[in-house]
Each structure stands twice: as structure tokens, then as C-alpha cells.
Phi, psi and omega in degrees: 000133181284139178266173181297329181286330182291330183294307177299322178299318180293320178295317178296319179296319178297317176298319180292323180286317194246002181215305193302306183298320180293318179297317179294326175295316179296318178296325179289325181282324180235074184291343182280349180289133178229156180268016179229164181113189185293335180245039185297319182294316180295316179298318179298315180296317179300313184293317180294316180296314179296323177297316179297311183294321178294317178297318178298317177297316178298316180300316181293316181294312180295317178297321178296314180297313180293322180293329179274352171264137185285006183267002188237132171230119182291111176200164179293335180282343181236085185275038182298316180299316179296320180296317180295316179296321178294319179296317177297322177299317178295320177297314180293325176297314179296319179296317177297320178298316180297322182276357175090019182293336184248011178286159181298315177258131181291150176291163179295144176287129181295144178262132179260012178270133180292146179296150183283132177285155178302135179090355181248018187305302184220077184298322183298314181289324178296312179294324177297318178296316179296320178297318180297317179294322178295319176298317179298319180296315179296320178296318178295320178295320178298316179298320179295315179297319179298317181294323178294320179295323182274005179056055180290166180295156181296329179294317178295320179296318179296321179295318178292321177296321178296321178295318178299314181294323179296313180292320179298319180294320177298316181296318179296319178299317179297319178295318179295321177298318179296314179295321178295322179293324179288313187268359176084000000 
């Protein structure tokens, strides 16, 4: 017959076997996760599930290692498994504390994006600008050729030639700025 003292001991043992070490490990690995905010329910389910599965994995691995060593017999008189799980829980707690898992403000989420090299800040906008300038230059050249075919006045031709040179100079400056940014 179970006594009143056995029930709290069993609850603590169940928590130690199936939740605490895994949850503390998950908090140490992902210290930025919080149970509050716009996705609090999802985060809570993720953390509890990951804690349970991690604890189960730890329990199985430690039990397997201990079971294959002849020094372990699972019994209430030999709490080696509980001691190891409690020690791992303390290690994971300290690691989580060190990584900021229990701080008031969560640590920054690590970025897995490589830092941008000089000259590569915004290639899409740079190339878009160069393409636009090249289109403008070609359009100005087409207009100049059209005006020459139609025998436009010399004043109109000079204005169109000046427009071609102006756009060409802008494009060259943009290319030189880009090359200077790349090569330092």
C-alpha cells in the first residue's frame, strides 16, 4: 500500500524522468524562446513537447548506459539514475542561466546569414539602377539615330547628342562607384 510520502516522491520522480532535464536542456539550447508574445501558445506547446521528448531521450540513453554496466540495479534503494538526471538538470540550468534563458529580456536570436562583404550591400538595387541607366542610354541613342534618319535640325541633333553623353556619363559614374565599392 502506498503511503502519503510515496505520492510526492513519485510525482517528483516522474517530473525528473520525463520533463525537467529535457526542458532545461531546451531552454539552454534556445534561450530566446519565451512563453509570452503573439505566439505564446505555440511556443509553450513546442517547449513542453521538446522538454518531454528530450527528457525521454536522456532517460533512455542514461538507462541504457547504466543498464549495460553491471554496477546498476534499478531500485528505490539505488537512486543513481535520479542522481544523474538531477545533476544533468543542474548543469542545463546553469548553462541556460549563462546563456540568458532566464533573463528578463531574451537574448538576440542568432543570425545564420553571412555578413555582407564590402560592395555587396544591395546588389539588386545597384544592378537595377545600372540597367535603368543603360536603358535610358539606349533610348537616347535610338532617338538620335531616328533624328538623323529624319534629317532633324542641327540644334535638335546637338541636344540629342548631349542627352546621350549625359546618360552615358551617369552610367559610367555608377559603374565606377560600384567597382570602387567592390575593390575598396
